[in-house]
N, C-alpha and C positions, 0 to 999 in steps of 0.2 A: 573780669577780665583776668584769661588762662595765659598770667606769663605776662614780662616787663617790656620784653625786644618790641620797639615799635610794629615790627610787622605781623607781630601777635597781637593788637590792639584791633581786636575780631571779637564777636560778641562770643566766647566761648567759655562758659563757665563750669568749674569743677563743683555740684553742687554738696558733695560732702564736704567742703573746703567751704561753704559758706551758711551764712544762718537764716536763710531763706524758709520760709513756713510755706509760704505761697507765689507760684510765680502769675504774672501779667495777663491778664484776657487777650488770648492769641486769637486772629482770623484763623489759624490753621495748626495743629500740632501732630507732628510727623513722630512716631515710635519707630526707632528702631532705624540704624545708619547705613545699614547692607546696601546693595545695587538697588531696590524698590526705592526705599527712603530716599537715599542720596539724589536718585537721579530727579526723584520729584520734588524733591526742593532744588535743589539745582534748575529745573524746567520752571520753576516759581519764584529764582531769585528778585525779578525785576519785575513783578507781577503789583506790586505795589502793595503786598500783604506782609502783613506780623507772624511770622512762622516761627514756630520753638520745633525743634527733635529735640528726642529725649533717647539718649545714650545709654544703657547699662552698663556699659565697662569706659574706658578710660581711652589715651593717645598711646597707652601701651599696655600690654597683657597683664592684670591684675588675679592674686590667689583667689579674689570673692570672684570675680568674673568666673574664671573658670571652675568655680566649684556650683555657680549657678547654672552651668552649662549642662548638671548630671540632667539623667532618663532614664526611666525602668522600661528596656525592652523587651518583650515579647515576643520570639522570631526571630528574625531578621536584626541583628543588633546596631543600633544607630551611636555613630562614631561621635564623640563628642566634641572632635576639631571642627564636626559641621554645623556647630552652635555658638560661634566664637561672642564673646562679652566686650567688643572692640570696636572702638567705631571704622568703618567701613566691614563690621560683620564678616561675614564669611568670604568676602572677599580678601580677606588679608592671608588665606590662606589658600584657594585654590588654585586649580592650572590652567582656566583661561578658558578651554576648549568650549566653542558652542556651536551650534545649527539652528538654522530656525526650523520650525515645525512643518510638517508635509500637510498637503493637500487633506490627505485621508486621516490627518494625525486628528482634525479638526471639525470633519464631516462625522453627520449620523451613522453610524455602522451596525447592519440589520441584525446582525450577529451579536453585537457584543451589547449588553444590557448599562444602561446611562449615559452614552458615546455622545456627543454629538456637540459641538460646541456653541452658545446662544448668536455668536455674531462671528463674520464670516472670515476667513485665512487671506479676501482681498481687500478686509478692512486693516488689515495688520500689517502692511506692506511698506505702507507708508513710514511707519513707526517702526518698521524694519532696518527703512534706509535712514530713517532719524537716530535711530539706533549706532549704524554705521559709521555715521558724521560728526556724531557729539561725544559717542563712547568707545571710539577704536574700534568697534565691531566689524568683521570682513564685510563689504557692502556684499549686495545678494547676489552680484552678479560672480561674486569671485568663487560660490560656491559651484557655479556650473561649469560646462563645458570651455567655456574662454577661460576662466579662473584657473584654479588649481587642478580642475579636470586637463588642461592640456599638459598637465605631466604627467598621464596616461601613455601617450606615444614616447615618452622617454626613458622607461624601463627595458628591463631585458626580454619582460613579456607581456606583451599584452592583449588578455584572455578578451574573445566578446560569448558578453553569457546571455542565455537567453531565460534563466529564470530565476536568476536575483538581480539585484542592482544594486548599482551604489550610492552610498550617502557621505556626503564630502562632509568630516568636522575641525575645527578651524582655530586658533588660537593666536592672539597680537602677540607678539615675541614678547613680550613683557608684559604676565596678567596684567586684568585693570585692579588697583586697589581704590574703590570707590572713595576710602576714608581719605586717602593721601591726596588721590588727584584734586578731588573736588572742596577739600575743605574751605579753598577759597570762597566758598558760599557763603559762610559767615560773616565775611567781613562787607558783604551786601545790607544797606540797613535794612533795620525790622526782622534779620535771620539770624536766630540766637541756638546754640546747641549747648544743651547741659549735660554734662557728663554724669560719671556716678548716679544715675537717675535712673532705677530699677520698677518701669511701670506693675505695680501690683493687680491693679482694677481698674475698670472703669464703671463711673457711680452715675445711672440712667434717671431721669424726669419725666415717665408718660414716651411719647416716641422719639426721645431724644437722651444725649451723652450729654451731661452735666459737667463733669468733668472726670479728672484724670488721677488716682493717687498712687504719687509715687516714693520709695524709700530708697535713701542714702546708707552709705558702709557702714555711719556711725547709728542705725540707726532709727534717722526722724524721717516721718511720714509728711512728703510736701505734694501742697495738693494745683492742681494745671488747668487751669479754665482757659476753653475755645470756643470759639464758632463751630469748627470741625474737628475732626480724627480722622486717622488714618494709622491702620495697624500695616507696620513693617517689619515685622519680629523672626519671620521665618516660617513654612509650613507647621513646624509642633507648635512655637510659641504662638502663632496666633491662633491656634484653636485652645491652648491654655488660658490665654487672657482673655477671651470670650468663654469659656466656660467656669472660667474661676468668676468673671466678672458678672456671670447669669444674663447674658444678650443675646440674642440671633440665635435662640436655641428652641426657638418654641415649637418645632417639629424635629430635634433630635438630628439636625443635619449636619452640625459642629463635631467636628473631630473625623467624622467618617471621610469614607473612601483614596482615605492615605495611599500613596503611590510612591516610588519610589522606580532604579532603574538596577537592582539588583545586576550584581556584575560578577564575575571567577574566570579563571584558566579553566579550557574542557578543550579537549582536541586537539590534535598533531596532523600537519600537513606535511608530507613527505614528498619536496619535491621530484620530477622526473629526471628534472638536469641543474647542476649548483646554478645560482643567480648572483649574480654582484648587485644589478640595482633594480630597485624597482619600487622609488621614492614616491608613488601615490599610494599606493597599499603600506606601503612598511615602516610612512613617516618622514616627515622633512621639513625646512625651514626654506620659507620659498616667499620671494616678494614679502617680505615682513612679518608673516603669518608663519605658526609650524600648523600642523597638519597630516590628516589620510584621508582614504576613501574606506568606509566601513562598507559592510556590504548585507543587504536586504532582502527577502524574499519579493520579487516580485507582485509589485500593488495587487494585479488583477489575480495572482495566486492568490494573496491574504484574502481577499474579496469571496474568491471562490472558496476555501476552505476555512473560509470563518476565524483565521487566525489575526494574532496581533503584529506590531511592528518592530518585532525586535531583531537586534543586528550583534554582528562579529565584526570584528577587525584582526588582521594577520599581525602579529610580533614573531619577527624573526631569531633566532634562535643566533645567536652567539657562541664561541668558546667562553666568553665572560660573563654572561647572562645570569640576573639574578646575583652577581656578585655586591654584597655590600660595601664593599673599597670602591668598586666602581661609581656606586649610588651616590656616594656619600659625595666624593670627588665632583659629581654630577651637579648635588645640590650646592656645595658650596661657590661653586662657577656658577648656578643660577641667581643665587644670592651678591655676589662679586658683579659692578657693574663692570670694572676694569677688563675681568678677565673675560666677562661674557660678549664685551664689545665686539671682540673682531669676529667673532661665531656670526654675533646678529648684522653684523657688516657686510658678511658674505651673503648671508642668508637675503638681505633685500636687493644686492645686486644680483644674485641669481641661486642656486639651489643649491642646500647642505644637506644631504642623504642622511637620515638615523643612523648611529651607530651604538645604540644603546636606550629600551623602553624608557628609561630614567629620563630620557632626554628632551622628551615632550611629551606632553598626554597626561594620562590617567595617575597622578603623584600617589605613593606609597604612603604608609603609616612613616616611614622614615623622614619622609620630606616634609609629612604637613604634620605632626604632632608637635607639640611645644617643648622646646629645648632650654635647658640652663646651659650659662657659659660652659661647665664640666663636661656635658653633654658634646655641646659642640666642637668643643678640643675633642671630645673621644670619635668625632667623625675624621680626626687627622689619623690617631690610631687606626681608624678600619682600615685608612688608604693604605696606612705604613704596613700593616699584619698582610694585604692582601696583593704587594705590591708587583710581583709578575703578572697578574691579571689586569692589575690596571697600568703598568709597561703595556702589553699587549693591546688593550684598550686605547690607548695615547698613540701609538704607532698608526693605528688604521684612524683614527681623529685625526691626525696632525699631520699625516703625509698623502699622497694622494692613491695609495694602496687602496685596495678593496676588499674585503675579507669574503669567502664565499658561503652562502647559503645555500642548507642543503635541507632544512625542517623549519617548517614555522607552525607557531601555535596560535590558538584562536584564545582570544579575549571576548567576552561574552558579555550582552547589555543588553536583559531583556524589558519591555514595556508593562506593565502590571495593566492586567484591567480594575476601572474602579470599580472596587468590590467595599460595600459599607460595613461590612466586616472588618476590614481592615482601617484602623481607625487610632484618635490620640482620644484618650482618656484620662482622667485626673485620679493619682494613684495612693495609697494610703498613707509615703512618704512625704514629710515635708523637707523645704531648703530653708536658709538660714534665715529668711524673712517670712518664716510660717507660712508657704504656700505650697501645695499640692506639687510635688514633682509629676512631672508628665507622663502617663503610661502609654509607652505607645507598641502598639499590636500589630504586626502585620507579617503577610507571608505569602508567597506566590501559588496560584490559586494554578489548576489542573490546565486550565487555557491559558496562561502563559507557561507554563513547562510545555507541553504540547506546540504553542507556537517557536519555540527555540529549537525542540529536536525535531519540527519538521525543515526548520531552516539547516541545520546541521544535515540532515538527509538529502534534499535537494543541492546542497554545497556541493556535498561529498560523490553526486554524479554530475555537476558541474565541472569540478578539476578535473573529474577524469576525462570527461569530453573534450573538455581544450586542452588537453594535454600537460597541465601543470603540474599535477601530481596525483597524489593519494593522500584524501582525506580519512583518518580513526578516529572516531570517535564511538563510546558506550554512553553517550547521554542518555539514550531513552530508557535503560535497566541501570540508572545511576540511584541507589537508597541507600541514604539518605539524596536528597537534590542536592547538587555542589554548587550552585550560583544561588549563595548569599551572600555578597559581601553588599554592604551598604554602600551606594553613588553618594551620598550627602547631597540626592536631588529629594527634597520632601516636599510632596504637590499633593494638591487635592484636597485639603483638609476644610477647606470652607469657599466649596466649587460655587462658581456662577452657573446662573440659570434665571429661568423667567419665573419660573413656580417656586415659591419657601418652600412648597409641603417636597422639593428633593435638592433645594439648594440653598445656599447662605446666603450669597451676595446676588445683585442683579446685572447687566452687563457692562454698568458702570463700575463696579464693585463699591458699591453701596451695601452695607448690610439689609434686607428685609426688613421692612418695619421700624426701621432708625434712620432717623432724618437727616442725620449728622456724622455719622460714623460708615468710613470704608477703611478696605483690606487691600491690601496691595502683594505683590512676588505670588510665588508659583501653587502657595496654597487653594489660590481660584481657579485653577486648572479643573477645566471637568475631566479629562482625558492628557495623557503623557509622551504620546510618543517613545520615539528611541533619542531625543534629542536631548541635550545638556540645556536645561530650562535656563540660563542667565537672562541670554539673548531677546526669548518673548518675555522675562521678567521688566528686561528694563524698558522694550517695544509698548509694553503695558503700562509701565508708569508712566510716560512719555503719552498716554492717551489719556492716562486717568489725568495728571497734570492739566492737558487742554479741557479736560470739564470742569476741575476744579477753577481753575481761571474764569472761563464763565458764569460759576455759578456763583464763587465768590465775590466775582470783582462786584 
């Protein structure tokens, strides 16, 4: 057992501190404890099955876990904190933003190679609703005109677009940490968690996986047997494990079609007149959720021109924007439940407008990267060094006064086409367990870039036509291409499909040609759209849990 407290008499075992060389025969072995894996286990905890979860990390970050995050990048650089080795996985660092996939994201697009999901969006709708009900995602209706969309009427300007359309992105007031929130599943009979259990490989016999071999931090190998295995280790690691195990790659599809949502700033909108409030577009807390409306090219225009579903968001520029002292202050407030409580309460009762981009949404490296005690103390010094700007920010944050906004910058997010040359491979480098470090090779294509360029062109015309202002953008002439930041959304490397020649898993997530091996997470996405993937990841895990409940029962 993990700990002596009666509240911890659940089956949580630090495998590195035990002397086990083999784990008992389970009905189901889930590898990974992030949103995909924890959702799956939570859904099955009362199914009468013997379930184990293998987690490479522990309850808190470890140096070994951080070292195992290493990846070799060619093209867009992968951020290491997007590959956490800790209970809860990447949900321990994410900002919580979510949105469901659009209809066009899942349909076959004639101009887009390898597009189209083998399941219809309508099939996912009840699982999105279940994710909202059980995992704190917003109900689907809240993404619409009568939910967050009601704020459009509350701003100083309410443009009527003709060639672009809005897409809402929302986060729970406190982002979900799947490891912390669902650790209770290991109190259920027959549901066990093994920490410090890094899966090295799967061993197959015929058309079945016979066992998994895990290694602990002290170098011991532990054999795990189960009737069924599920890989839920993220878009990069799922592919690496299959490649290392030599499973599921008969048609050279494992690791291909890697997609991301490359992001960065580009474009400035000079407003025709100063604006004080535009919460729908600039971002706010509203009814317990943080969110904003981004802008995409109208769906008909996308189809007519053969474009992808890129989007931009408006980020107001304040006198204190990009100030590290304010970002440090916001981070400390986010980590303090006492300091955050009054702001959250106001957001639940009404509306709290954004006063700095760090308050909600796309968290930066400063907010996400691992910090030592000294580095946390360093945040206080950043605040002190930037005291005048911090005081200015606090004045507008804590009083009814409203700053006048004259300039807005564009934050750009790209959809990537499913390109088989964007992929995960095994590099020549080895980690401390002797396993190949993943080589991630992905760059945006001409279609990816053209889709964002044409969105900028249409948006420039729209803001002038509506009288909002003037958009300055040089995206079409930029070389090198500036939209290159990793969004930590690693999708598509074990894509779902009906034909083994062009996919890795079937419509249930089962690896083609292997009777008892499934894959969960964004790696099964055939296309990515522009939506943050976690809402869909959880919906698909709930769906998979239903399949496994029937099969294993």
